[in-house]
N, CA, C and O atoms as a GROMACS GRO file, in nm:
protein
  652
    1MET      N    1   0.080  -0.116  -0.003
    1MET     CA    2   0.002  -0.002   0.003
    1MET      C    3   0.089   0.121  -0.003
    1MET      O    4   0.191   0.125   0.065
    2LEU      N    5   0.056   0.216  -0.077
    2LEU     CA    6   0.131   0.342  -0.093
    2LEU      C    7   0.086   0.444   0.003
    2LEU      O    8  -0.032   0.457   0.033
    3PHE      N    9   0.187   0.520   0.052
    3PHE     CA   10   0.153   0.629   0.138
    3PHE      C   11   0.129   0.751   0.060
    3PHE      O   12   0.218   0.798  -0.012
    4THR      N   13   0.013   0.804   0.071
    4THR     CA   14  -0.024   0.921  -0.009
    4THR      C   15  -0.043   1.046   0.080
    4THR      O   16  -0.102   1.145   0.039
    5GLY      N   17   0.009   1.036   0.198
    5GLY     CA   18  -0.017   1.146   0.297
    5GLY      C   19   0.074   1.262   0.278
    5GLY      O   20   0.057   1.361   0.350
    6TRP      N   21   0.165   1.259   0.191
    6TRP     CA   22   0.253   1.369   0.172
    6TRP      C   23   0.184   1.485   0.109
    6TRP      O   24   0.210   1.601   0.141
    7SER      N   25   0.102   1.454   0.027
    7SER     CA   26   0.036   1.565  -0.045
    7SER      C   27  -0.068   1.634   0.051
    7SER      O   28  -0.108   1.748   0.027
    8GLN      N   29  -0.106   1.567   0.153
    8GLN     CA   30  -0.200   1.619   0.241
    8GLN      C   31  -0.134   1.704   0.356
    8GLN      O   32  -0.203   1.777   0.426
    9ILE      N   33  -0.004   1.693   0.374
    9ILE     CA   34   0.062   1.762   0.485
    9ILE      C   35   0.083   1.906   0.437
    9ILE      O   36   0.125   1.932   0.324
   10THR      N   37   0.054   1.996   0.528
   10THR     CA   38   0.071   2.132   0.502
   10THR      C   39   0.162   2.191   0.613
   10THR      O   40   0.174   2.134   0.721
   11ALA      N   41   0.225   2.304   0.585
   11ALA     CA   42   0.310   2.368   0.682
   11ALA      C   43   0.223   2.424   0.793
   11ALA      O   44   0.116   2.480   0.768
   12PRO      N   45   0.269   2.409   0.917
   12PRO     CA   46   0.191   2.462   1.025
   12PRO      C   47   0.189   2.614   1.023
   12PRO      O   48   0.282   2.679   0.975
   13ASN      N   49   0.088   2.665   1.072
   13ASN     CA   50   0.081   2.813   1.079
   13ASN      C   51   0.154   2.858   1.203
   13ASN      O   52   0.123   2.814   1.314
   14ILE      N   53   0.252   2.947   1.182
   14ILE     CA   54   0.331   3.002   1.293
   14ILE      C   55   0.299   3.146   1.308
   14ILE      O   56   0.306   3.226   1.215
   15THR      N   57   0.263   3.177   1.432
   15THR     CA   58   0.226   3.315   1.458
   15THR      C   59   0.349   3.399   1.467
   15THR      O   60   0.458   3.345   1.476
   16GLU      N   61   0.337   3.534   1.467
   16GLU     CA   62   0.446   3.623   1.475
   16GLU      C   63   0.524   3.609   1.607
   16GLU      O   64   0.646   3.620   1.606
   17GLY      N   65   0.458   3.586   1.716
   17GLY     CA   66   0.520   3.569   1.848
   17GLY      C   67   0.609   3.445   1.852
   17GLY      O   68   0.721   3.443   1.904
   18GLU      N   69   0.547   3.337   1.789
   18GLU     CA   70   0.625   3.216   1.787
   18GLU      C   71   0.745   3.229   1.693
   18GLU      O   72   0.850   3.170   1.719
   19ARG      N   73   0.733   3.304   1.586
   19ARG     CA   74   0.843   3.320   1.492
   19ARG      C   75   0.955   3.399   1.564
   19ARG      O   76   1.072   3.362   1.550
   20ILE      N   77   0.925   3.503   1.638
   20ILE     CA   78   1.032   3.576   1.708
   20ILE      C   79   1.094   3.485   1.812
   20ILE      O   80   1.216   3.486   1.829
   21GLU      N   81   1.013   3.406   1.881
   21GLU     CA   82   1.070   3.315   1.980
   21GLU      C   83   1.156   3.210   1.907
   21GLU      O   84   1.262   3.172   1.957
   22PHE      N   85   1.112   3.166   1.798
   22PHE     CA   86   1.194   3.062   1.713
   22PHE      C   87   1.323   3.132   1.670
   22PHE      O   88   1.431   3.074   1.684
   23ASP      N   89   1.315   3.253   1.619
   23ASP     CA   90   1.436   3.326   1.575
   23ASP      C   91   1.531   3.346   1.692
   23ASP      O   92   1.653   3.330   1.679
   24ASP      N   93   1.475   3.382   1.805
   24ASP     CA   94   1.555   3.403   1.927
   24ASP      C   95   1.627   3.274   1.968
   24ASP      O   96   1.745   3.276   2.001
   25ILE      N   97   1.557   3.165   1.966
   25ILE     CA   98   1.617   3.039   2.002
   25ILE      C   99   1.723   3.000   1.901
   25ILE      O  100   1.831   2.953   1.936
   26HIS      N  101   1.689   3.022   1.771
   26HIS     CA  102   1.789   2.989   1.666
   26HIS      C  103   1.912   3.079   1.683
   26HIS      O  104   2.025   3.030   1.670
   27ARG      N  105   1.895   3.203   1.710
   27ARG     CA  106   2.008   3.298   1.732
   27ARG      C  107   2.093   3.258   1.850
   27ARG      O  108   2.216   3.262   1.844
   28LYS      N  109   2.026   3.218   1.957
   28LYS     CA  110   2.102   3.175   2.082
   28LYS      C  111   2.179   3.047   2.048
   28LYS      O  112   2.297   3.032   2.083
   29ARG      N  113   2.113   2.958   1.982
   29ARG     CA  114   2.186   2.831   1.942
   29ARG      C  115   2.306   2.864   1.855
   29ARG      O  116   2.412   2.803   1.875
   30MET      N  117   2.295   2.957   1.760
   30MET     CA  118   2.402   2.986   1.672
   30MET      C  119   2.514   3.058   1.753
   30MET      O  120   2.632   3.035   1.726
   31GLU      N  121   2.482   3.140   1.848
   31GLU     CA  122   2.582   3.206   1.929
   31GLU      C  123   2.654   3.105   2.019
   31GLU      O  124   2.776   3.112   2.039
   32LYS      N  125   2.577   3.012   2.070
   32LYS     CA  126   2.636   2.907   2.152
   32LYS      C  127   2.726   2.817   2.068
   32LYS      O  128   2.836   2.780   2.111
   33ASP      N  129   2.681   2.784   1.952
   33ASP     CA  130   2.765   2.702   1.860
   33ASP      C  131   2.893   2.781   1.819
   33ASP      O  132   3.002   2.725   1.813
   34LEU      N  133   2.876   2.910   1.792
   34LEU     CA  134   2.993   2.995   1.752
   34LEU      C  135   3.092   3.003   1.867
   34LEU      O  136   3.213   2.994   1.846
   35LEU      N  137   3.041   3.019   1.987
   35LEU     CA  138   3.125   3.025   2.105
   35LEU      C  139   3.198   2.897   2.129
   35LEU      O  140   3.318   2.899   2.160
   36GLU      N  141   3.130   2.786   2.116
   36GLU     CA  142   3.188   2.656   2.132
   36GLU      C  143   3.297   2.626   2.027
   36GLU      O  144   3.401   2.568   2.056
   37LEU      N  145   3.264   2.671   1.900
   37LEU     CA  146   3.364   2.659   1.793
   37LEU      C  147   3.483   2.742   1.819
   37LEU      O  148   3.594   2.697   1.796
   38GLN      N  149   3.466   2.864   1.867
   38GLN     CA  150   3.578   2.951   1.897
   38GLN      C  151   3.668   2.893   2.008
   38GLN      O  152   3.791   2.901   2.000
   39THR      N  153   3.603   2.833   2.113
   39THR     CA  154   3.684   2.773   2.218
   39THR      C  155   3.761   2.651   2.167
   39THR      O  156   3.875   2.628   2.208
   40LEU      N  157   3.698   2.575   2.078
   40LEU     CA  158   3.761   2.458   2.021
   40LEU      C  159   3.887   2.504   1.937
   40LEU      O  160   3.993   2.443   1.945
   41ILE      N  161   3.869   2.611   1.859
   41ILE     CA  162   3.979   2.669   1.778
   41ILE      C  163   4.088   2.716   1.866
   41ILE      O  164   4.204   2.688   1.837
   42ASP      N  165   4.058   2.789   1.979
   42ASP     CA  166   4.156   2.837   2.072
   42ASP      C  167   4.234   2.719   2.135
   42ASP      O  168   4.357   2.721   2.145
   43VAL      N  169   4.157   2.614   2.177
   43VAL     CA  170   4.224   2.498   2.235
   43VAL      C  171   4.316   2.429   2.135
   43VAL      O  172   4.425   2.384   2.167
   44HIS      N  173   4.266   2.424   2.011
   44HIS     CA  174   4.346   2.355   1.909
   44HIS      C  175   4.475   2.437   1.883
   44HIS      O  176   4.581   2.377   1.868
   45PHE      N  177   4.470   2.566   1.877
   45PHE     CA  178   4.589   2.645   1.854
   45PHE      C  179   4.685   2.640   1.979
   45PHE      O  180   4.807   2.636   1.962
   46GLU      N  181   4.631   2.639   2.096
   46GLU     CA  182   4.714   2.627   2.211
   46GLU      C  183   4.788   2.490   2.210
   46GLU      O  184   4.907   2.482   2.239
   47GLN      N  185   4.713   2.385   2.176
   47GLN     CA  186   4.773   2.255   2.172
   47GLN      C  187   4.881   2.250   2.062
   47GLN      O  188   4.988   2.193   2.083
   48ARG      N  189   4.853   2.309   1.946
   48ARG     CA  190   4.946   2.315   1.838
   48ARG      C  191   5.069   2.392   1.877
   48ARG      O  192   5.180   2.355   1.838
   49LYS      N  193   5.054   2.492   1.950
   49LYS     CA  194   5.170   2.580   1.997
   49LYS      C  195   5.259   2.493   2.092
   49LYS      O  196   5.382   2.495   2.083
   50LYS      N  197   5.194   2.420   2.180
   50LYS     CA  198   5.266   2.333   2.273
   50LYS      C  199   5.345   2.225   2.197
   50LYS      O  200   5.461   2.199   2.226
   51GLU      N  201   5.278   2.163   2.096
   51GLU     CA  202   5.342   2.060   2.020
   51GLU      C  203   5.462   2.112   1.937
   51GLU      O  204   5.563   2.043   1.923
   52GLU      N  205   5.448   2.236   1.882
   52GLU     CA  206   5.553   2.297   1.813
   52GLU      C  207   5.676   2.325   1.904
   52GLU      O  208   5.792   2.309   1.865
   53GLN      N  209   5.642   2.368   2.031
   53GLN     CA  210   5.751   2.392   2.124
   53GLN      C  211   5.820   2.258   2.161
   53GLN      O  212   5.942   2.251   2.175
   54GLU      N  213   5.739   2.155   2.176
   54GLU     CA  214   5.802   2.023   2.204
   54GLU      C  215   5.887   1.975   2.086
   54GLU      O  216   5.996   1.921   2.105
   55LEU      N  217   5.837   1.994   1.969
   55LEU     CA  218   5.909   1.956   1.843
   55LEU      C  219   6.042   2.035   1.835
   55LEU      O  220   6.143   1.976   1.799
   56ILE      N  221   6.045   2.163   1.867
   56ILE     CA  222   6.161   2.246   1.866
   56ILE      C  223   6.254   2.189   1.971
   56ILE      O  224   6.373   2.172   1.943
   57GLY      N  225   6.205   2.158   2.093
   57GLY     CA  226   6.289   2.102   2.199
   57GLY      C  227   6.349   1.971   2.157
   57GLY      O  228   6.467   1.946   2.185
   58LEU      N  229   6.271   1.884   2.089
   58LEU     CA  230   6.323   1.755   2.046
   58LEU      C  231   6.430   1.774   1.938
   58LEU      O  232   6.531   1.704   1.939
   59LYS      N  233   6.408   1.867   1.847
   59LYS     CA  234   6.511   1.892   1.744
   59LYS      C  235   6.638   1.943   1.809
   59LYS      O  236   6.747   1.902   1.768
   60GLU      N  237   6.632   2.026   1.906
   60GLU     CA  238   6.749   2.077   1.977
   60GLU      C  239   6.819   1.959   2.050
   60GLU      O  240   6.941   1.950   2.050
   61ARG      N  241   6.741   1.871   2.112
   61ARG     CA  242   6.802   1.757   2.180
   61ARG      C  243   6.870   1.666   2.078
   61ARG      O  244   6.978   1.614   2.104
   62ILE      N  245   6.807   1.648   1.965
   62ILE     CA  246   6.869   1.562   1.859
   62ILE      C  247   6.999   1.627   1.811
   62ILE      O  248   7.099   1.557   1.794
   63GLU      N  249   7.001   1.753   1.789
   63GLU     CA  250   7.124   1.821   1.741
   63GLU      C  251   7.234   1.817   1.848
   63GLU      O  252   7.352   1.800   1.817
   64ARG      N  253   7.194   1.832   1.975
   64ARG     CA  254   7.293   1.830   2.084
   64ARG      C  255   7.347   1.688   2.093
   64ARG      O  256   7.468   1.672   2.110
   65ARG      N  257   7.266   1.587   2.084
   65ARG     CA  258   7.316   1.448   2.093
   65ARG      C  259   7.409   1.418   1.973
   65ARG      O  260   7.514   1.356   1.989
   66CYS      N  261   7.366   1.462   1.854
   66CYS     CA  262   7.453   1.443   1.736
   66CYS      C  263   7.591   1.508   1.757
   66CYS      O  264   7.694   1.449   1.724
   67ALA      N  265   7.592   1.627   1.813
   67ALA     CA  266   7.717   1.695   1.843
   67ALA      C  267   7.801   1.621   1.946
   67ALA      O  268   7.923   1.609   1.929
   68GLU      N  269   7.739   1.572   2.050
   68GLU     CA  270   7.806   1.495   2.154
   68GLU      C  271   7.864   1.366   2.092
   68GLU      O  272   7.978   1.328   2.120
   69LYS      N  273   7.781   1.299   2.005
   69LYS     CA  274   7.829   1.175   1.950
   69LYS      C  275   7.949   1.201   1.856
   69LYS      O  276   8.046   1.125   1.855
   70ALA      N  277   7.940   1.308   1.777
   70ALA     CA  278   8.055   1.343   1.695
   70ALA      C  279   8.179   1.375   1.774
   70ALA      O  280   8.290   1.338   1.733
   71GLU      N  281   8.164   1.441   1.885
   71GLU     CA  282   8.281   1.470   1.974
   71GLU      C  283   8.334   1.338   2.028
   71GLU      O  284   8.455   1.319   2.033
   72GLN      N  285   8.245   1.246   2.069
   72GLN     CA  286   8.292   1.122   2.123
   72GLN      C  287   8.371   1.042   2.014
   72GLN      O  288   8.478   0.987   2.041
   73GLN      N  289   8.319   1.038   1.895
   73GLN     CA  290   8.386   0.971   1.785
   73GLN      C  291   8.518   1.036   1.755
   73GLN      O  292   8.615   0.967   1.723
   74ARG      N  293   8.525   1.169   1.763
   74ARG     CA  294   8.653   1.237   1.738
   74ARG      C  295   8.756   1.195   1.844
   74ARG      O  296   8.872   1.166   1.813
   75VAL      N  297   8.709   1.192   1.969
   75VAL     CA  298   8.795   1.155   2.081
   75VAL      C  299   8.843   1.011   2.058
   75VAL      O  300   8.962   0.983   2.072
   76ARG      N  301   8.755   0.923   2.026
   76ARG     CA  302   8.786   0.787   2.004
   76ARG      C  303   8.886   0.772   1.888
   76ARG      O  304   8.975   0.687   1.894
   77ALA      N  305   8.872   0.852   1.786
   77ALA     CA  306   8.960   0.843   1.672
   77ALA      C  307   9.100   0.899   1.711
   77ALA      O  308   9.201   0.855   1.657
   78GLU      N  309   9.104   0.993   1.804
   78GLU     CA  310   9.234   1.054   1.845
   78GLU      C  311   9.317   0.956   1.934
   78GLU      O  312   9.440   0.955   1.930
   79LYS      N  313   9.247   0.875   2.011
   79LYS     CA  314   9.318   0.789   2.106
   79LYS      C  315   9.419   0.697   2.031
   79LYS      O  316   9.535   0.695   2.072
   80PRO      N  317   9.382   0.622   1.923
   80PRO     CA  318   9.482   0.543   1.860
   80PRO      C  319   9.600   0.623   1.800
   80PRO      O  320   9.715   0.580   1.800
   81ARG      N  321   9.564   0.745   1.748
   81ARG     CA  322   9.672   0.831   1.691
   81ARG      C  323   9.765   0.871   1.806
   81ARG      O  324   9.888   0.866   1.792
   82ASP      N  325   9.707   0.911   1.918
   82ASP     CA  326   9.796   0.949   2.033
   82ASP      C  327   9.883   0.834   2.078
   82ASP      O  328  10.001   0.852   2.108
   83ARG      N  329   9.824   0.715   2.084
   83ARG     CA  330   9.899   0.597   2.128
   83ARG      C  331  10.006   0.568   2.025
   83ARG      O  332  10.117   0.531   2.066
   84GLN      N  333   9.982   0.580   1.895
   84GLN     CA  334  10.084   0.558   1.792
   84GLN      C  335  10.195   0.664   1.809
   84GLN      O  336  10.313   0.634   1.798
   85THR      N  337  10.154   0.786   1.835
   85THR     CA  338  10.258   0.892   1.853
   85THR      C  339  10.345   0.856   1.971
   85THR      O  340  10.467   0.863   1.960
   86ARG      N  341  10.287   0.819   2.084
   86ARG     CA  342  10.363   0.785   2.207
   86ARG      C  343  10.454   0.669   2.177
   86ARG      O  344  10.570   0.668   2.219
   87ILE      N  345  10.402   0.568   2.101
   87ILE     CA  346  10.490   0.447   2.070
   87ILE      C  347  10.610   0.493   1.985
   87ILE      O  348  10.724   0.451   2.008
   88ILE      N  349  10.583   0.579   1.888
   88ILE     CA  350  10.690   0.623   1.801
   88ILE      C  351  10.790   0.711   1.878
   88ILE      O  352  10.910   0.700   1.857
   89GLU      N  353  10.742   0.794   1.965
   89GLU     CA  354  10.834   0.876   2.045
   89GLU      C  355  10.917   0.792   2.140
   89GLU      O  356  11.035   0.817   2.160
   90GLU      N  357  10.852   0.688   2.199
   90GLU     CA  358  10.923   0.603   2.292
   90GLU      C  359  11.026   0.524   2.216
   90GLU      O  360  11.137   0.507   2.266
   91ARG      N  361  10.996   0.475   2.097
   91ARG     CA  362  11.087   0.397   2.014
   91ARG      C  363  11.205   0.491   1.975
   91ARG      O  364  11.320   0.449   1.983
   92GLN      N  365  11.180   0.614   1.934
   92GLN     CA  366  11.282   0.705   1.898
   92GLN      C  367  11.374   0.738   2.020
   92GLN      O  368  11.495   0.749   2.005
   93ARG      N  369  11.316   0.754   2.134
   93ARG     CA  370  11.393   0.782   2.252
   93ARG      C  371  11.486   0.667   2.287
   93ARG      O  372  11.600   0.689   2.326
   94LYS      N  373  11.434   0.541   2.272
   94LYS     CA  374  11.518   0.423   2.298
   94LYS      C  375  11.629   0.415   2.197
   94LYS      O  376  11.743   0.386   2.232
   95GLU      N  377  11.597   0.440   2.068
   95GLU     CA  378  11.701   0.439   1.969
   95GLU      C  379  11.809   0.543   1.993
   95GLU      O  380  11.927   0.516   1.974
   96ASP      N  381  11.768   0.664   2.037
   96ASP     CA  382  11.862   0.763   2.071
   96ASP      C  383  11.951   0.723   2.188
   96ASP      O  384  12.072   0.744   2.184
   97GLU      N  385  11.891   0.666   2.290
   97GLU     CA  386  11.974   0.614   2.405
   97GLU      C  387  12.070   0.507   2.359
   97GLU      O  388  12.188   0.508   2.396
   98GLU      N  389  12.021   0.412   2.276
   98GLU     CA  390  12.111   0.312   2.231
   98GLU      C  391  12.226   0.364   2.145
   98GLU      O  392  12.339   0.316   2.155
   99ALA      N  393  12.197   0.462   2.060
   99ALA     CA  394  12.299   0.529   1.983
   99ALA      C  395  12.401   0.596   2.073
   99ALA      O  396  12.521   0.588   2.050
  100LYS      N  397  12.350   0.662   2.177
  100LYS     CA  398  12.438   0.730   2.267
  100LYS      C  399  12.529   0.630   2.338
  100LYS      O  400  12.650   0.651   2.348
  101THR      N  401  12.470   0.521   2.386
  101THR     CA  402  12.555   0.420   2.458
  101THR      C  403  12.657   0.362   2.362
  101THR      O  404  12.773   0.341   2.398
  102ARG      N  405  12.610   0.333   2.231
  102ARG     CA  406  12.708   0.280   2.132
  102ARG      C  407  12.820   0.379   2.110
  102ARG      O  408  12.936   0.340   2.105
  103ALA      N  409  12.786   0.509   2.097
  103ALA     CA  410  12.885   0.612   2.072
  103ALA      C  411  12.989   0.612   2.194
  103ALA      O  412  13.111   0.616   2.177
  104GLU      N  413  12.929   0.605   2.316
  104GLU     CA  414  13.020   0.606   2.435
  104GLU      C  415  13.109   0.487   2.432
  104GLU      O  416  13.228   0.499   2.460
  105ASP      N  417  13.054   0.366   2.398
  105ASP     CA  418  13.133   0.248   2.391
  105ASP      C  419  13.240   0.260   2.286
  105ASP      O  420  13.355   0.221   2.310
  106GLU      N  421  13.209   0.310   2.173
  106GLU     CA  422  13.306   0.330   2.068
  106GLU      C  423  13.420   0.425   2.108
  106GLU      O  424  13.537   0.401   2.077
  107ALA      N  425  13.380   0.533   2.178
  107ALA     CA  426  13.476   0.627   2.225
  107ALA      C  427  13.567   0.559   2.328
  107ALA      O  428  13.688   0.583   2.331
  108MET      N  429  13.511   0.479   2.410
  108MET     CA  430  13.592   0.410   2.513
  108MET      C  431  13.683   0.310   2.441
  108MET      O  432  13.798   0.295   2.481
  109LYS      N  433  13.638   0.242   2.342
  109LYS     CA  434  13.722   0.147   2.270
  109LYS      C  435  13.835   0.220   2.202
  109LYS      O  436  13.949   0.175   2.208
  110LYS      N  437  13.807   0.332   2.137
  110LYS     CA  438  13.912   0.414   2.070
  110LYS      C  439  14.016   0.455   2.169
  110LYS      O  440  14.136   0.448   2.144
  111LYS      N  441  13.966   0.500   2.285
  111LYS     CA  442  14.058   0.543   2.388
  111LYS      C  443  14.151   0.435   2.435
  111LYS      O  444  14.272   0.452   2.452
  112VAL      N  445  14.085   0.319   2.455
  112VAL     CA  446  14.171   0.203   2.502
  112VAL      C  447  14.268   0.162   2.393
  112VAL      O  448  14.384   0.132   2.419
  113LEU      N  449  14.218   0.161   2.267
  113LEU     CA  450  14.306   0.118   2.157
  113LEU      C  451  14.417   0.213   2.136
  113LEU      O  452  14.528   0.172   2.104
  114SER      N  453  14.389   0.344   2.153
  114SER     CA  454  14.495   0.442   2.138
  114SER      C  455  14.599   0.431   2.248
  114SER      O  456  14.719   0.446   2.226
  115ASN      N  457  14.549   0.404   2.367
  115ASN     CA  458  14.642   0.379   2.479
  115ASN      C  459  14.728   0.256   2.453
  115ASN      O  460  14.850   0.256   2.474
  116ILE      N  461  14.659   0.152   2.407
  116ILE     CA  462  14.733   0.030   2.375
  116ILE      C  463  14.838   0.052   2.266
  116ILE      O  464  14.952   0.007   2.272
  117GLY      N  465  14.788   0.130   2.158
  117GLY     CA  466  14.879   0.157   2.044
  117GLY      C  467  15.001   0.240   2.092
  117GLY      O  468  15.114   0.216   2.049
  118ALA      N  469  14.978   0.338   2.181
  118ALA     CA  470  15.092   0.418   2.229
  118ALA      C  471  15.186   0.332   2.312
  118ALA      O  472  15.308   0.343   2.302
  119GLN      N  473  15.126   0.245   2.397
  119GLN     CA  474  15.212   0.166   2.478
  119GLN      C  475  15.284   0.060   2.390
  119GLN      O  476  15.401   0.029   2.410
  120PHE      N  477  15.212   0.009   2.295
  120PHE     CA  478  15.270  -0.089   2.208
  120PHE      C  479  15.389  -0.036   2.124
  120PHE      O  480  15.488  -0.106   2.101
  121GLY      N  481  15.373   0.092   2.080
  121GLY     CA  482  15.479   0.162   2.005
  121GLY      C  483  15.603   0.172   2.090
  121GLY      O  484  15.715   0.144   2.046
  122GLY      N  485  15.581   0.214   2.216
  122GLY     CA  486  15.695   0.224   2.310
  122GLY      C  487  15.753   0.088   2.336
  122GLY      O  488  15.875   0.078   2.352
  123PHE      N  489  15.673  -0.017   2.340
  123PHE     CA  490  15.721  -0.151   2.362
  123PHE      C  491  15.807  -0.199   2.245
  123PHE      O  492  15.909  -0.265   2.266
  124LEU      N  493  15.767  -0.166   2.119
  124LEU     CA  494  15.841  -0.204   2.004
  124LEU      C  495  15.979  -0.134   2.002
  124LEU      O  496  16.081  -0.193   1.966
  125ALA      N  497  15.977  -0.005   2.045
  125ALA     CA  498  16.103   0.068   2.050
  125ALA      C  499  16.199   0.004   2.147
  125ALA      O  500  16.319  -0.006   2.120
  126LYS      N  501  16.148  -0.038   2.262
  126LYS     CA  502  16.232  -0.100   2.362
  126LYS      C  503  16.291  -0.235   2.310
  126LYS      O  504  16.408  -0.267   2.329
  127VAL      N  505  16.201  -0.310   2.243
  127VAL     CA  506  16.245  -0.438   2.188
  127VAL      C  507  16.356  -0.419   2.086
  127VAL      O  508  16.453  -0.495   2.082
  128GLU      N  509  16.339  -0.316   2.002
  128GLU     CA  510  16.441  -0.291   1.900
  128GLU      C  511  16.574  -0.251   1.964
  128GLU      O  512  16.682  -0.290   1.919
  129GLN      N  513  16.560  -0.173   2.068
  129GLN     CA  514  16.688  -0.127   2.133
  129GLN      C  515  16.758  -0.245   2.195
  129GLN      O  516  16.881  -0.250   2.197
  130ARG      N  517  16.682  -0.342   2.247
  130ARG     CA  518  16.740  -0.458   2.308
  130ARG      C  519  16.815  -0.545   2.207
  130ARG      O  520  16.921  -0.602   2.234
  131ARG      N  521  16.753  -0.550   2.093
  131ARG     CA  522  16.811  -0.637   1.994
  131ARG      C  523  16.946  -0.587   1.954
  131ARG      O  524  17.044  -0.662   1.953
  132GLY      N  525  16.952  -0.459   1.922
  132GLY     CA  526  17.079  -0.404   1.884
  132GLY      C  527  17.125  -0.448   1.748
  132GLY      O  528  17.240  -0.423   1.711
  133LYS      N  529  17.038  -0.512   1.673
  133LYS     CA  530  17.073  -0.558   1.538
  133LYS      C  531  17.069  -0.442   1.442
  133LYS      O  532  17.020  -0.334   1.474
  134ARG      N  533  17.118  -0.466   1.330
  134ARG     CA  534  17.113  -0.367   1.230
  134ARG      C  535  16.973  -0.363   1.173
  134ARG      O  536  16.913  -0.468   1.147
  135GLN      N  537  16.920  -0.243   1.153
  135GLN     CA  538  16.788  -0.230   1.110
  135GLN      C  539  16.778  -0.216   0.956
  135GLN      O  540  16.863  -0.152   0.893
  136THR      N  541  16.676  -0.275   0.901
  136THR     CA  542  16.656  -0.253   0.759
  136THR      C  543  16.589  -0.124   0.736
  136THR      O  544  16.547  -0.058   0.831
  137ALA      N  545  16.576  -0.082   0.610
  137ALA     CA  546  16.514   0.050   0.578
  137ALA      C  547  16.367   0.048   0.615
  137ALA      O  548  16.309   0.147   0.659
  138ARG      N  549  16.309  -0.068   0.596
  138ARG     CA  550  16.169  -0.074   0.638
  138ARG      C  551  16.152  -0.056   0.787
  138ARG      O  552  16.061   0.015   0.830
  139GLN      N  553  16.236  -0.117   0.868
  139GLN     CA  554  16.221  -0.106   1.012
  139GLN      C  555  16.255   0.036   1.056
  139GLN      O  556  16.195   0.087   1.150
  140ILE      N  557  16.348   0.100   0.991
  140ILE     CA  558  16.387   0.240   1.027
  140ILE      C  559  16.266   0.327   0.998
  140ILE      O  560  16.234   0.415   1.078
  141LYS      N  561  16.197   0.304   0.885
  141LYS     CA  562  16.081   0.384   0.851
  141LYS      C  563  15.968   0.368   0.955
  141LYS      O  564  15.905   0.465   0.996
  142LYS      N  565  15.943   0.244   0.996
  142LYS     CA  566  15.842   0.215   1.098
  142LYS      C  567  15.878   0.283   1.227
  142LYS      O  568  15.791   0.335   1.297
  143LYS      N  569  16.004   0.282   1.260
  143LYS     CA  570  16.043   0.337   1.389
  143LYS      C  571  16.025   0.489   1.388
  143LYS      O  572  15.976   0.546   1.487
  144THR      N  573  16.062   0.556   1.282
  144THR     CA  574  16.050   0.698   1.274
  144THR      C  575  15.901   0.740   1.268
  144THR      O  576  15.863   0.840   1.329
  145LEU      N  577  15.820   0.666   1.197
  145LEU     CA  578  15.676   0.696   1.196
  145LEU      C  579  15.614   0.679   1.333
  145LEU      O  580  15.528   0.757   1.373
  146ALA      N  581  15.659   0.574   1.407
  146ALA     CA  582  15.600   0.551   1.539
  146ALA      C  583  15.642   0.665   1.635
  146ALA      O  584  15.567   0.704   1.724
  147ASP      N  585  15.765   0.716   1.612
  147ASP     CA  586  15.810   0.823   1.698
  147ASP      C  587  15.736   0.954   1.670
  147ASP      O  588  15.704   1.033   1.760
  148ARG      N  589  15.711   0.972   1.542
  148ARG     CA  590  15.639   1.097   1.504
  148ARG      C  591  15.493   1.095   1.546
  148ARG      O  592  15.436   1.196   1.587
  149ARG      N  593  15.435   0.977   1.534
  149ARG     CA  594  15.292   0.970   1.569
  149ARG      C  595  15.272   0.974   1.719
  149ARG      O  596  15.333   0.898   1.794
  150LYS      N  597  15.188   1.060   1.759
  150LYS     CA  598  15.160   1.079   1.899
  150LYS      C  599  15.019   1.028   1.927
  150LYS      O  600  14.931   1.038   1.842
  151PRO      N  601  14.999   0.974   2.045
  151PRO     CA  602  14.866   0.927   2.072
  151PRO      C  603  14.765   1.042   2.084
  151PRO      O  604  14.796   1.150   2.134
  152LEU      N  605  14.643   1.013   2.036
  152LEU     CA  606  14.540   1.116   2.038
  152LEU      C  607  14.486   1.140   2.182
  152LEU      O  608  14.464   1.046   2.260
  153ALA      N  609  14.466   1.267   2.211
  153ALA     CA  610  14.408   1.296   2.342
  153ALA      C  611  14.257   1.310   2.324
  153ALA      O  612  14.206   1.420   2.305
  154ILE      N  613  14.188   1.200   2.328
  154ILE     CA  614  14.045   1.197   2.301
  154ILE      C  615  13.962   1.206   2.434
  154ILE      O  616  13.839   1.210   2.432
  155GLU      N  617  14.031   1.210   2.543
  155GLU     CA  618  13.959   1.216   2.672
  155GLU      C  619  13.885   1.353   2.689
  155GLU      O  620  13.776   1.359   2.746
  156SER      N  621  13.946   1.456   2.638
  156SER     CA  622  13.881   1.590   2.661
  156SER      C  623  13.785   1.626   2.545
  156SER      O  624  13.722   1.732   2.549
  157LEU      N  625  13.774   1.541   2.442
  157LEU     CA  626  13.692   1.573   2.331
  157LEU      C  627  13.548   1.536   2.358
  157LEU      O  628  13.517   1.444   2.434
  158ARG      N  629  13.459   1.614   2.291
  158ARG     CA  630  13.314   1.590   2.306
  158ARG      C  631  13.275   1.478   2.205
  158ARG      O  632  13.352   1.439   2.117
  159GLU      N  633  13.154   1.432   2.223
  159GLU     CA  634  13.106   1.324   2.133
  159GLU      C  635  13.102   1.369   1.990
  159GLU      O  636  13.140   1.292   1.901
  160ASP      N  637  13.057   1.490   1.962
  160ASP     CA  638  13.053   1.538   1.824
  160ASP      C  639  13.193   1.544   1.763
  160ASP      O  640  13.213   1.510   1.647
  161ASP      N  641  13.291   1.590   1.844
  161ASP     CA  642  13.430   1.599   1.793
  161ASP      C  643  13.487   1.460   1.766
  161ASP      O  644  13.566   1.441   1.673
  162LEU      N  645  13.447   1.364   1.845
  162LEU     CA  646  13.496   1.228   1.823
  162LEU      C  647  13.443   1.171   1.694
  162LEU      O  648  13.515   1.096   1.626
  163ARG      N  649  13.328   1.201   1.659
  163ARG     CA  650  13.266   1.154   1.534
  163ARG      C  651  13.333   1.219   1.418
  163ARG      O  652  13.296   1.194   1.304
   0.00000   0.00000   0.00000
């Protein structure tokens, strides 16, 4: 069965007093909705402002942490270099000490050898005098060279002068 009541419905008659009252209610409702919408907008913008401040704070924290991490990595990278530098310096110092001791030993050996050579030259001269034999030209030459050659006085020389 079809409903045919639509055509029979008519708009209710509204009196002027009811219309003013209806307009007044409608206006109050609109003002209330507008006020509620304005408070929602204010709340939204306040929330958004807080979120932006939090976002800025988080970005600053991230940048600070990145900077700290970079500094830590730089320090970690410097440690092996510093250790290598110390090892190289220590090795160089040991080599210098060894070279110095070798130079001192060489100087001591030269001193001892020169003393022995001077004493040995004098010993040869004494032996030749004892022999009393006729000397050959070669022996005469050796003797005169030994007499001319004087032992080096290396005791008072510095290490650089010895070299």
